[in-house]
ChimeraX commands (.cxc) that place a marker at each C-alpha (Angstrom):
marker #1 position -5.91,4.96,6.83 radius 0.5
marker #1 position -2.55,3.29,6.15 radius 0.5
marker #1 position -1.39,4.15,9.66 radius 0.5
marker #1 position -4.56,2.70,11.19 radius 0.5
marker #1 position -4.30,-0.44,9.08 radius 0.5
marker #1 position -0.66,-0.92,10.00 radius 0.5
marker #1 position -1.51,-0.57,13.70 radius 0.5
marker #1 position -4.32,-3.15,13.44 radius 0.5
marker #1 position -2.36,-5.64,11.32 radius 0.5
marker #1 position 0.76,-5.22,13.44 radius 0.5
marker #1 position -1.13,-5.97,16.65 radius 0.5
marker #1 position -2.84,-9.00,15.07 radius 0.5
marker #1 position 0.53,-10.29,13.86 radius 0.5
marker #1 position 1.98,-9.89,17.35 radius 0.5
marker #1 position -0.92,-11.79,18.93 radius 0.5
marker #1 position -0.80,-14.63,16.41 radius 0.5
marker #1 position 2.98,-14.81,16.23 radius 0.5
marker #1 position 2.61,-15.53,12.51 radius 0.5
marker #1 position 2.84,-12.46,10.26 radius 0.5
marker #1 position 1.82,-14.29,7.09 radius 0.5
marker #1 position -1.34,-15.65,8.70 radius 0.5
marker #1 position -2.11,-12.17,10.03 radius 0.5
marker #1 position -1.76,-10.74,6.52 radius 0.5
marker #1 position -4.07,-13.45,5.15 radius 0.5
marker #1 position -6.65,-12.74,7.88 radius 0.5
marker #1 position -6.53,-9.06,6.95 radius 0.5
marker #1 position -6.90,-9.70,3.21 radius 0.5
marker #1 position -9.48,-12.44,3.79 radius 0.5
marker #1 position -11.66,-10.27,6.01 radius 0.5
marker #1 position -11.46,-7.52,3.41 radius 0.5
marker #1 position -12.56,-9.98,0.73 radius 0.5
marker #1 position -15.55,-11.00,2.86 radius 0.5
marker #1 position -16.54,-7.36,3.40 radius 0.5
marker #1 position -16.29,-6.36,-0.26 radius 0.5
marker #1 position -18.07,-9.58,-1.33 radius 0.5
marker #1 position -21.00,-8.77,0.98 radius 0.5
marker #1 position -21.10,-5.25,-0.43 radius 0.5
marker #1 position -21.12,-6.69,-3.95 radius 0.5
marker #1 position -24.23,-8.78,-3.15 radius 0.5
marker #1 position -26.26,-5.66,-2.43 radius 0.5
marker #1 position -24.59,-3.14,-4.71 radius 0.5
marker #1 position -25.58,-3.41,-8.40 radius 0.5
marker #1 position -22.91,-0.87,-9.32 radius 0.5
marker #1 position -20.16,-3.41,-8.56 radius 0.5
marker #1 position -21.76,-5.90,-10.92 radius 0.5
marker #1 position -21.94,-3.19,-13.58 radius 0.5
marker #1 position -18.24,-2.60,-13.05 radius 0.5
marker #1 position -17.52,-6.30,-13.59 radius 0.5
marker #1 position -19.55,-6.18,-16.81 radius 0.5
marker #1 position -17.60,-3.10,-17.94 radius 0.5
marker #1 position -14.30,-4.88,-17.33 radius 0.5
marker #1 position -15.46,-7.97,-19.18 radius 0.5
marker #1 position -16.39,-5.79,-22.14 radius 0.5
marker #1 position -13.01,-4.04,-22.09 radius 0.5
marker #1 position -11.25,-7.41,-22.10 radius 0.5
marker #1 position -13.37,-8.73,-24.99 radius 0.5
marker #1 position -12.71,-5.55,-27.00 radius 0.5
marker #1 position -9.00,-5.91,-26.12 radius 0.5
marker #1 position -8.92,-2.41,-24.67 radius 0.5
marker #1 position -7.53,-3.76,-21.38 radius 0.5
marker #1 position -4.92,-6.55,-21.38 radius 0.5
marker #1 position -5.90,-9.46,-19.12 radius 0.5
marker #1 position -2.63,-9.40,-17.17 radius 0.5
marker #1 position -3.45,-5.97,-15.75 radius 0.5
marker #1 position -6.34,-7.49,-13.83 radius 0.5
marker #1 position -3.76,-9.19,-11.61 radius 0.5
marker #1 position -2.79,-5.96,-9.84 radius 0.5
marker #1 position -3.95,-7.49,-6.56 radius 0.5
marker #1 position -1.18,-10.10,-6.81 radius 0.5
marker #1 position 1.30,-7.26,-6.36 radius 0.5
marker #1 position -0.56,-6.24,-3.21 radius 0.5
marker #1 position -0.28,-9.75,-1.85 radius 0.5
marker #1 position 3.39,-9.90,-2.84 radius 0.5
marker #1 position 3.98,-6.58,-1.07 radius 0.5
marker #1 position 2.51,-7.90,2.18 radius 0.5
marker #1 position 4.46,-11.14,1.79 radius 0.5
marker #1 position 7.75,-9.28,1.40 radius 0.5
marker #1 position 6.84,-6.94,4.23 radius 0.5
marker #1 position 6.17,-9.75,6.69 radius 0.5
marker #1 position 9.45,-11.46,5.84 radius 0.5
marker #1 position 11.73,-8.40,5.63 radius 0.5
marker #1 position 10.60,-6.25,8.58 radius 0.5
marker #1 position 11.83,-8.80,11.18 radius 0.5
marker #1 position 15.26,-8.70,9.49 radius 0.5
marker #1 position 15.88,-4.95,9.25 radius 0.5
marker #1 position 13.18,-3.35,11.40 radius 0.5
marker #1 position 10.28,-1.06,10.55 radius 0.5
marker #1 position 12.41,2.09,10.25 radius 0.5
marker #1 position 14.82,0.87,7.56 radius 0.5
marker #1 position 11.99,-0.95,5.79 radius 0.5
marker #1 position 9.90,2.25,5.66 radius 0.5
marker #1 position 12.70,4.27,4.04 radius 0.5
marker #1 position 13.56,1.57,1.49 radius 0.5
marker #1 position 9.95,0.83,0.51 radius 0.5
marker #1 position 9.06,4.53,0.17 radius 0.5
marker #1 position 12.15,4.98,-2.02 radius 0.5
marker #1 position 10.92,2.14,-4.23 radius 0.5
marker #1 position 7.41,3.60,-4.37 radius 0.5
marker #1 position 8.51,7.11,-5.35 radius 0.5
marker #1 position 11.01,5.92,-7.95 radius 0.5
marker #1 position 8.47,3.63,-9.59 radius 0.5
marker #1 position 5.81,6.36,-9.36 radius 0.5
marker #1 position 7.94,8.57,-11.60 radius 0.5
marker #1 position 8.25,5.72,-14.11 radius 0.5
marker #1 position 4.58,4.69,-14.26 radius 0.5
marker #1 position 3.49,8.33,-14.51 radius 0.5
marker #1 position 5.88,8.80,-17.43 radius 0.5
marker #1 position 4.52,5.69,-19.16 radius 0.5
marker #1 position 0.95,6.76,-18.47 radius 0.5
marker #1 position 0.08,3.42,-16.91 radius 0.5
marker #1 position -2.63,4.90,-14.70 radius 0.5
marker #1 position -4.82,5.79,-17.65 radius 0.5
marker #1 position -4.80,9.46,-16.64 radius 0.5
marker #1 position -2.24,10.57,-19.22 radius 0.5
marker #1 position 1.56,10.74,-19.28 radius 0.5
marker #1 position 3.53,13.03,-16.96 radius 0.5
marker #1 position 7.10,14.06,-17.73 radius 0.5
marker #1 position 9.96,13.25,-15.34 radius 0.5
marker #1 position 10.80,16.88,-14.56 radius 0.5
marker #1 position 13.43,18.23,-12.16 radius 0.5
marker #1 position 10.67,19.40,-9.82 radius 0.5
marker #1 position 9.06,15.98,-9.64 radius 0.5
marker #1 position 12.39,14.24,-9.06 radius 0.5
marker #1 position 13.29,16.79,-6.37 radius 0.5
marker #1 position 9.93,16.22,-4.69 radius 0.5
marker #1 position 10.54,12.48,-4.69 radius 0.5
marker #1 position 14.00,12.87,-3.12 radius 0.5
marker #1 position 12.70,15.25,-0.46 radius 0.5
marker #1 position 9.92,12.83,0.46 radius 0.5
marker #1 position 12.29,9.88,0.83 radius 0.5
marker #1 position 14.63,12.07,2.91 radius 0.5
marker #1 position 11.65,13.17,5.03 radius 0.5
marker #1 position 10.81,9.54,5.81 radius 0.5
marker #1 position 14.48,8.95,6.68 radius 0.5
marker #1 position 14.37,11.88,9.11 radius 0.5
marker #1 position 11.09,10.71,10.67 radius 0.5
marker #1 position 12.59,7.31,11.60 radius 0.5
marker #1 position 16.14,8.52,12.28 radius 0.5
marker #1 position 16.03,7.69,15.99 radius 0.5
marker #1 position 15.00,4.12,15.21 radius 0.5
marker #1 position 17.64,3.30,12.61 radius 0.5
marker #1 position 20.18,0.65,13.54 radius 0.5
marker #1 position 23.31,-0.29,11.60 radius 0.5
marker #1 position 23.28,-3.65,13.35 radius 0.5
marker #1 position 20.11,-4.70,11.52 radius 0.5
marker #1 position 21.19,-3.46,8.09 radius 0.5
marker #1 position 21.21,-6.05,5.30 radius 0.5
marker #1 position 21.79,-5.20,1.65 radius 0.5
marker #1 position 19.58,-8.07,0.43 radius 0.5
marker #1 position 16.78,-7.24,2.88 radius 0.5
marker #1 position 16.90,-3.54,1.93 radius 0.5
marker #1 position 16.77,-4.52,-1.76 radius 0.5
marker #1 position 13.68,-6.65,-1.08 radius 0.5
marker #1 position 12.07,-3.77,0.83 radius 0.5
marker #1 position 12.72,-1.51,-2.16 radius 0.5
marker #1 position 11.20,-4.16,-4.44 radius 0.5
marker #1 position 8.11,-4.23,-2.20 radius 0.5
marker #1 position 7.77,-0.47,-2.70 radius 0.5
marker #1 position 8.13,-0.90,-6.46 radius 0.5
marker #1 position 5.28,-3.43,-6.37 radius 0.5
marker #1 position 3.05,-0.85,-4.66 radius 0.5
marker #1 position 3.88,1.80,-7.25 radius 0.5
marker #1 position 2.94,-0.51,-10.12 radius 0.5
marker #1 position -0.17,-1.77,-8.33 radius 0.5
marker #1 position -1.51,1.75,-7.85 radius 0.5
marker #1 position -0.97,2.52,-11.52 radius 0.5
marker #1 position -2.69,-0.68,-12.67 radius 0.5
marker #1 position -5.60,-0.04,-10.31 radius 0.5
marker #1 position -6.02,3.38,-11.86 radius 0.5
marker #1 position -6.24,1.80,-15.30 radius 0.5
marker #1 position -8.62,-0.93,-14.12 radius 0.5
marker #1 position -10.81,1.75,-12.58 radius 0.5
marker #1 position -10.84,3.68,-15.83 radius 0.5
marker #1 position -12.61,0.76,-17.49 radius 0.5
marker #1 position -14.67,-0.58,-14.59 radius 0.5
marker #1 position -15.86,2.95,-13.69 radius 0.5
marker #1 position -16.67,1.52,-10.25 radius 0.5
marker #1 position -13.96,1.85,-7.60 radius 0.5
marker #1 position -15.36,-0.93,-5.40 radius 0.5
marker #1 position -15.20,-3.31,-8.38 radius 0.5
marker #1 position -11.48,-2.54,-8.56 radius 0.5
marker #1 position -11.23,-3.18,-4.82 radius 0.5
marker #1 position -13.05,-6.52,-5.14 radius 0.5
marker #1 position -10.70,-7.66,-7.89 radius 0.5
marker #1 position -7.66,-6.68,-5.81 radius 0.5
marker #1 position -8.82,-8.60,-2.76 radius 0.5
marker #1 position -9.57,-11.73,-4.77 radius 0.5
marker #1 position -6.08,-11.71,-6.27 radius 0.5
marker #1 position -4.28,-10.65,-3.09 radius 0.5
marker #1 position -6.02,-13.20,-0.89 radius 0.5
marker #1 position -5.28,-15.97,-3.38 radius 0.5
marker #1 position -1.60,-15.00,-3.41 radius 0.5
marker #1 position -1.37,-15.09,0.39 radius 0.5
marker #1 position -3.18,-18.44,0.62 radius 0.5
marker #1 position -0.57,-19.95,-1.70 radius 0.5
marker #1 position 2.25,-18.36,0.29 radius 0.5
marker #1 position 0.91,-19.52,3.66 radius 0.5
marker #1 position 0.56,-23.12,2.55 radius 0.5
marker #1 position 4.02,-22.97,0.97 radius 0.5
marker #1 position 5.46,-21.85,4.32 radius 0.5
marker #1 position 3.51,-24.59,6.09 radius 0.5
marker #1 position 5.10,-27.13,3.78 radius 0.5
marker #1 position 8.64,-25.69,3.64 radius 0.5
marker #1 position 9.14,-24.31,7.15 radius 0.5
marker #1 position 6.61,-26.38,9.02 radius 0.5
marker #1 position 4.82,-23.32,10.37 radius 0.5
marker #1 position 1.45,-23.86,12.04 radius 0.5
marker #1 position -1.87,-22.07,11.65 radius 0.5
marker #1 position -2.78,-20.40,14.93 radius 0.5
marker #1 position -6.32,-20.07,16.29 radius 0.5
marker #1 position -7.68,-16.54,15.89 radius 0.5
marker #1 position -7.92,-14.47,19.08 radius 0.5
marker #1 position -11.23,-13.26,20.50 radius 0.5
marker #1 position -10.11,-9.65,20.55 radius 0.5
marker #1 position -9.57,-6.81,20.75 radius 0.5
marker #1 position -12.09,-6.22,17.97 radius 0.5
marker #1 position -10.09,-3.51,16.21 radius 0.5
marker #1 position -7.30,-5.90,15.19 radius 0.5
marker #1 position -9.73,-7.23,12.57 radius 0.5
marker #1 position -10.38,-3.83,10.94 radius 0.5
marker #1 position -7.35,-3.95,8.63 radius 0.5
marker #1 position -9.25,-5.65,5.80 radius 0.5
marker #1 position -12.17,-3.22,5.89 radius 0.5
marker #1 position -9.79,-0.27,5.87 radius 0.5
marker #1 position -8.03,-1.86,2.88 radius 0.5
marker #1 position -11.29,-2.13,0.92 radius 0.5
marker #1 position -11.97,1.58,1.32 radius 0.5
marker #1 position -8.34,2.53,0.74 radius 0.5
marker #1 position -7.99,0.65,-2.55 radius 0.5
marker #1 position -11.31,2.02,-3.80 radius 0.5
marker #1 position -10.19,5.59,-3.06 radius 0.5
marker #1 position -6.71,5.03,-4.47 radius 0.5
marker #1 position -7.86,3.63,-7.79 radius 0.5
marker #1 position -9.89,6.80,-8.41 radius 0.5
marker #1 position -7.42,9.35,-7.06 radius 0.5
marker #1 position -4.36,8.17,-9.05 radius 0.5
marker #1 position -6.26,8.70,-12.31 radius 0.5
marker #1 position -6.43,12.42,-11.56 radius 0.5
marker #1 position -3.28,13.12,-9.53 radius 0.5
marker #1 position -0.90,10.53,-10.91 radius 0.5
marker #1 position 0.93,7.96,-8.81 radius 0.5
marker #1 position 3.79,10.22,-7.67 radius 0.5
marker #1 position 1.57,13.02,-6.36 radius 0.5
marker #1 position -0.67,10.49,-4.64 radius 0.5
marker #1 position 2.38,8.84,-3.07 radius 0.5
marker #1 position 3.69,12.18,-1.74 radius 0.5
marker #1 position 0.38,13.05,-0.11 radius 0.5
marker #1 position -0.07,9.48,1.10 radius 0.5
marker #1 position 3.31,9.43,2.83 radius 0.5
marker #1 position 2.47,12.69,4.59 radius 0.5
marker #1 position -0.90,11.34,5.66 radius 0.5
marker #1 position 0.68,8.14,6.93 radius 0.5
marker #1 position 3.17,10.08,9.05 radius 0.5
marker #1 position 0.42,12.30,10.48 radius 0.5
marker #1 position -1.67,9.21,11.23 radius 0.5
marker #1 position 1.32,7.59,12.92 radius 0.5
marker #1 position 1.83,10.73,15.03 radius 0.5
marker #1 position -1.82,10.79,16.15 radius 0.5
marker #1 position -1.74,7.08,17.01 radius 0.5
marker #1 position 1.49,7.51,18.96 radius 0.5
marker #1 position -0.13,10.33,20.92 radius 0.5
marker #1 position -3.60,8.94,21.60 radius 0.5
marker #1 position -3.19,5.13,21.32 radius 0.5
marker #1 position 0.51,4.31,21.45 radius 0.5
marker #1 position 1.86,0.80,21.26 radius 0.5
marker #1 position 3.93,-0.35,24.22 radius 0.5
marker #1 position 7.30,1.41,24.33 radius 0.5
marker #1 position 6.36,3.97,21.65 radius 0.5
marker #1 position 7.28,7.62,22.15 radius 0.5
marker #1 position 6.71,10.72,20.03 radius 0.5
marker #1 position 9.93,12.38,18.87 radius 0.5
marker #1 position 10.84,15.55,17.06 radius 0.5
marker #1 position 12.16,13.47,14.18 radius 0.5
marker #1 position 8.64,12.34,13.25 radius 0.5
marker #1 position 7.27,15.88,13.41 radius 0.5
marker #1 position 10.18,17.18,11.30 radius 0.5
marker #1 position 9.60,14.39,8.79 radius 0.5
marker #1 position 5.95,15.37,8.41 radius 0.5
marker #1 position 6.85,19.00,7.71 radius 0.5
marker #1 position 9.48,17.97,5.17 radius 0.5
marker #1 position 7.07,15.62,3.41 radius 0.5
marker #1 position 4.61,18.41,2.66 radius 0.5
marker #1 position 7.49,20.64,1.61 radius 0.5
marker #1 position 8.20,17.93,-0.95 radius 0.5
marker #1 position 4.60,18.18,-2.15 radius 0.5
marker #1 position 5.03,21.93,-2.66 radius 0.5
marker #1 position 8.31,21.42,-4.52 radius 0.5
marker #1 position 6.47,19.06,-6.85 radius 0.5
marker #1 position 4.58,22.06,-8.21 radius 0.5
marker #1 position 1.06,20.93,-7.39 radius 0.5
marker #1 position -0.40,24.11,-8.83 radius 0.5
marker #1 position -0.32,22.22,-12.14 radius 0.5
marker #1 position -3.07,19.96,-10.81 radius 0.5
marker #1 position -5.62,22.71,-11.11 radius 0.5
marker #1 position -4.73,23.46,-14.73 radius 0.5
marker #1 position -5.71,20.04,-15.99 radius 0.5
marker link #1:1,2 radius 0.2
marker link #1:2,3 radius 0.2
marker link #1:3,4 radius 0.2
marker link #1:4,5 radius 0.2
marker link #1:5,6 radius 0.2
marker link #1:6,7 radius 0.2
marker link #1:7,8 radius 0.2
marker link #1:8,9 radius 0.2
marker link #1:9,10 radius 0.2
marker link #1:10,11 radius 0.2
marker link #1:11,12 radius 0.2
marker link #1:12,13 radius 0.2
marker link #1:13,14 radius 0.2
marker link #1:14,15 radius 0.2
marker link #1:15,16 radius 0.2
marker link #1:16,17 radius 0.2
marker link #1:17,18 radius 0.2
marker link #1:18,19 radius 0.2
marker link #1:19,20 radius 0.2
marker link #1:20,21 radius 0.2
marker link #1:21,22 radius 0.2
marker link #1:22,23 radius 0.2
marker link #1:23,24 radius 0.2
marker link #1:24,25 radius 0.2
marker link #1:25,26 radius 0.2
marker link #1:26,27 radius 0.2
marker link #1:27,28 radius 0.2
marker link #1:28,29 radius 0.2
marker link #1:29,30 radius 0.2
marker link #1:30,31 radius 0.2
marker link #1:31,32 radius 0.2
marker link #1:32,33 radius 0.2
marker link #1:33,34 radius 0.2
marker link #1:34,35 radius 0.2
marker link #1:35,36 radius 0.2
marker link #1:36,37 radius 0.2
marker link #1:37,38 radius 0.2
marker link #1:38,39 radius 0.2
marker link #1:39,40 radius 0.2
marker link #1:40,41 radius 0.2
marker link #1:41,42 radius 0.2
marker link #1:42,43 radius 0.2
marker link #1:43,44 radius 0.2
marker link #1:44,45 radius 0.2
marker link #1:45,46 radius 0.2
marker link #1:46,47 radius 0.2
marker link #1:47,48 radius 0.2
marker link #1:48,49 radius 0.2
marker link #1:49,50 radius 0.2
marker link #1:50,51 radius 0.2
marker link #1:51,52 radius 0.2
marker link #1:52,53 radius 0.2
marker link #1:53,54 radius 0.2
marker link #1:54,55 radius 0.2
marker link #1:55,56 radius 0.2
marker link #1:56,57 radius 0.2
marker link #1:57,58 radius 0.2
marker link #1:58,59 radius 0.2
marker link #1:59,60 radius 0.2
marker link #1:60,61 radius 0.2
marker link #1:61,62 radius 0.2
marker link #1:62,63 radius 0.2
marker link #1:63,64 radius 0.2
marker link #1:64,65 radius 0.2
marker link #1:65,66 radius 0.2
marker link #1:66,67 radius 0.2
marker link #1:67,68 radius 0.2
marker link #1:68,69 radius 0.2
marker link #1:69,70 radius 0.2
marker link #1:70,71 radius 0.2
marker link #1:71,72 radius 0.2
marker link #1:72,73 radius 0.2
marker link #1:73,74 radius 0.2
marker link #1:74,75 radius 0.2
marker link #1:75,76 radius 0.2
marker link #1:76,77 radius 0.2
marker link #1:77,78 radius 0.2
marker link #1:78,79 radius 0.2
marker link #1:79,80 radius 0.2
marker link #1:80,81 radius 0.2
marker link #1:81,82 radius 0.2
marker link #1:82,83 radius 0.2
marker link #1:83,84 radius 0.2
marker link #1:84,85 radius 0.2
marker link #1:85,86 radius 0.2
marker link #1:86,87 radius 0.2
marker link #1:87,88 radius 0.2
marker link #1:88,89 radius 0.2
marker link #1:89,90 radius 0.2
marker link #1:90,91 radius 0.2
marker link #1:91,92 radius 0.2
marker link #1:92,93 radius 0.2
marker link #1:93,94 radius 0.2
marker link #1:94,95 radius 0.2
marker link #1:95,96 radius 0.2
marker link #1:96,97 radius 0.2
marker link #1:97,98 radius 0.2
marker link #1:98,99 radius 0.2
marker link #1:99,100 radius 0.2
marker link #1:100,101 radius 0.2
marker link #1:101,102 radius 0.2
marker link #1:102,103 radius 0.2
marker link #1:103,104 radius 0.2
marker link #1:104,105 radius 0.2
marker link #1:105,106 radius 0.2
marker link #1:106,107 radius 0.2
marker link #1:107,108 radius 0.2
marker link #1:108,109 radius 0.2
marker link #1:109,110 radius 0.2
marker link #1:110,111 radius 0.2
marker link #1:111,112 radius 0.2
marker link #1:112,113 radius 0.2
marker link #1:113,114 radius 0.2
marker link #1:114,115 radius 0.2
marker link #1:115,116 radius 0.2
marker link #1:116,117 radius 0.2
marker link #1:117,118 radius 0.2
marker link #1:118,119 radius 0.2
marker link #1:119,120 radius 0.2
marker link #1:120,121 radius 0.2
marker link #1:121,122 radius 0.2
marker link #1:122,123 radius 0.2
marker link #1:123,124 radius 0.2
marker link #1:124,125 radius 0.2
marker link #1:125,126 radius 0.2
marker link #1:126,127 radius 0.2
marker link #1:127,128 radius 0.2
marker link #1:128,129 radius 0.2
marker link #1:129,130 radius 0.2
marker link #1:130,131 radius 0.2
marker link #1:131,132 radius 0.2
marker link #1:132,133 radius 0.2
marker link #1:133,134 radius 0.2
marker link #1:134,135 radius 0.2
marker link #1:135,136 radius 0.2
marker link #1:136,137 radius 0.2
marker link #1:137,138 radius 0.2
marker link #1:138,139 radius 0.2
marker link #1:139,140 radius 0.2
marker link #1:140,141 radius 0.2
marker link #1:141,142 radius 0.2
marker link #1:142,143 radius 0.2
marker link #1:143,144 radius 0.2
marker link #1:144,145 radius 0.2
marker link #1:145,146 radius 0.2
marker link #1:146,147 radius 0.2
marker link #1:147,148 radius 0.2
marker link #1:148,149 radius 0.2
marker link #1:149,150 radius 0.2
marker link #1:150,151 radius 0.2
marker link #1:151,152 radius 0.2
marker link #1:152,153 radius 0.2
marker link #1:153,154 radius 0.2
marker link #1:154,155 radius 0.2
marker link #1:155,156 radius 0.2
marker link #1:156,157 radius 0.2
marker link #1:157,158 radius 0.2
marker link #1:158,159 radius 0.2
marker link #1:159,160 radius 0.2
marker link #1:160,161 radius 0.2
marker link #1:161,162 radius 0.2
marker link #1:162,163 radius 0.2
marker link #1:163,164 radius 0.2
marker link #1:164,165 radius 0.2
marker link #1:165,166 radius 0.2
marker link #1:166,167 radius 0.2
marker link #1:167,168 radius 0.2
marker link #1:168,169 radius 0.2
marker link #1:169,170 radius 0.2
marker link #1:170,171 radius 0.2
marker link #1:171,172 radius 0.2
marker link #1:172,173 radius 0.2
marker link #1:173,174 radius 0.2
marker link #1:174,175 radius 0.2
marker link #1:175,176 radius 0.2
marker link #1:176,177 radius 0.2
marker link #1:177,178 radius 0.2
marker link #1:178,179 radius 0.2
marker link #1:179,180 radius 0.2
marker link #1:180,181 radius 0.2
marker link #1:181,182 radius 0.2
marker link #1:182,183 radius 0.2
marker link #1:183,184 radius 0.2
marker link #1:184,185 radius 0.2
marker link #1:185,186 radius 0.2
marker link #1:186,187 radius 0.2
marker link #1:187,188 radius 0.2
marker link #1:188,189 radius 0.2
marker link #1:189,190 radius 0.2
marker link #1:190,191 radius 0.2
marker link #1:191,192 radius 0.2
marker link #1:192,193 radius 0.2
marker link #1:193,194 radius 0.2
marker link #1:194,195 radius 0.2
marker link #1:195,196 radius 0.2
marker link #1:196,197 radius 0.2
marker link #1:197,198 radius 0.2
marker link #1:198,199 radius 0.2
marker link #1:199,200 radius 0.2
marker link #1:200,201 radius 0.2
marker link #1:201,202 radius 0.2
marker link #1:202,203 radius 0.2
marker link #1:203,204 radius 0.2
marker link #1:204,205 radius 0.2
marker link #1:205,206 radius 0.2
marker link #1:206,207 radius 0.2
marker link #1:207,208 radius 0.2
marker link #1:208,209 radius 0.2
marker link #1:209,210 radius 0.2
marker link #1:210,211 radius 0.2
marker link #1:211,212 radius 0.2
marker link #1:212,213 radius 0.2
marker link #1:213,214 radius 0.2
marker link #1:214,215 radius 0.2
marker link #1:215,216 radius 0.2
marker link #1:216,217 radius 0.2
marker link #1:217,218 radius 0.2
marker link #1:218,219 radius 0.2
marker link #1:219,220 radius 0.2
marker link #1:220,221 radius 0.2
marker link #1:221,222 radius 0.2
marker link #1:222,223 radius 0.2
marker link #1:223,224 radius 0.2
marker link #1:224,225 radius 0.2
marker link #1:225,226 radius 0.2
marker link #1:226,227 radius 0.2
marker link #1:227,228 radius 0.2
marker link #1:228,229 radius 0.2
marker link #1:229,230 radius 0.2
marker link #1:230,231 radius 0.2
marker link #1:231,232 radius 0.2
marker link #1:232,233 radius 0.2
marker link #1:233,234 radius 0.2
marker link #1:234,235 radius 0.2
marker link #1:235,236 radius 0.2
marker link #1:236,237 radius 0.2
marker link #1:237,238 radius 0.2
marker link #1:238,239 radius 0.2
marker link #1:239,240 radius 0.2
marker link #1:240,241 radius 0.2
marker link #1:241,242 radius 0.2
marker link #1:242,243 radius 0.2
marker link #1:243,244 radius 0.2
marker link #1:244,245 radius 0.2
marker link #1:245,246 radius 0.2
marker link #1:246,247 radius 0.2
marker link #1:247,248 radius 0.2
marker link #1:248,249 radius 0.2
marker link #1:249,250 radius 0.2
marker link #1:250,251 radius 0.2
marker link #1:251,252 radius 0.2
marker link #1:252,253 radius 0.2
marker link #1:253,254 radius 0.2
marker link #1:254,255 radius 0.2
marker link #1:255,256 radius 0.2
marker link #1:256,257 radius 0.2
marker link #1:257,258 radius 0.2
marker link #1:258,259 radius 0.2
marker link #1:259,260 radius 0.2
marker link #1:260,261 radius 0.2
marker link #1:261,262 radius 0.2
marker link #1:262,263 radius 0.2
marker link #1:263,264 radius 0.2
marker link #1:264,265 radius 0.2
marker link #1:265,266 radius 0.2
marker link #1:266,267 radius 0.2
marker link #1:267,268 radius 0.2
marker link #1:268,269 radius 0.2
marker link #1:269,270 radius 0.2
marker link #1:270,271 radius 0.2
marker link #1:271,272 radius 0.2
marker link #1:272,273 radius 0.2
marker link #1:273,274 radius 0.2
marker link #1:274,275 radius 0.2
marker link #1:275,276 radius 0.2
marker link #1:276,277 radius 0.2
marker link #1:277,278 radius 0.2
marker link #1:278,279 radius 0.2
marker link #1:279,280 radius 0.2
marker link #1:280,281 radius 0.2
marker link #1:281,282 radius 0.2
marker link #1:282,283 radius 0.2
marker link #1:283,284 radius 0.2
marker link #1:284,285 radius 0.2
marker link #1:285,286 radius 0.2
marker link #1:286,287 radius 0.2
marker link #1:287,288 radius 0.2
marker link #1:288,289 radius 0.2
marker link #1:289,290 radius 0.2
marker link #1:290,291 radius 0.2
marker link #1:291,292 radius 0.2
marker link #1:292,293 radius 0.2
marker link #1:293,294 radius 0.2
marker link #1:294,295 radius 0.2
marker link #1:295,296 radius 0.2
view
């Protein structure tokens, strides 16, 4: 799903020539979709009531409801950093940030699914996964585009994602409705991107571009995001953020491979590096000792 969303958002950004506006369109369309679902789904309203009760009883701190802001901040950093260092370097740095923060939030128990120790196996799995991503994009790395500050920002973007997933898991624990968690995320994320877009309009003088008539699939990023966040908020409660991240990275690479084979972007070719990276990613999952999952 991440691979499909990236393909749709990337194409929309290319058409518009404004990555921030493309991100806002994606988030905004997702907000529209989840809002329409909320009108006809009583379970989402029940989830909102559950969250309100948790806040009143002080079981859930208010600030944790702003997890979606981190999602908007992630997209904002992504749209600004990728043009500076390229997708390949960005992918490695952001995945490194995600896996490192996943170890931390799992240790704290921020997901609401219990604390998980930072063991040698889990750290090894994290390192293998980051190395696997490095291998998968090896042929696209360029020293000429390397920037310490940009790489640091890409790592920060990954850290934001790790924290967001953990907070969503905790929100979902109290809402008990994954689409309620998704709705909250899209409200916060869309608001963040609206502020950013208008700030760029004021500071840089950027212009809002008219939306294209097609292709239709460039507008699917928001809908995919609604489903993805709903799934994520439930899964991380049971697997933890690190395990979810390991599987997610593998799934993203497989999705990227399938897209490159059946619907490649212009100039895209399938290489052995990507296939090797996929194999190494799932080796990292095995190293993480996932047999423990079934003992819980």
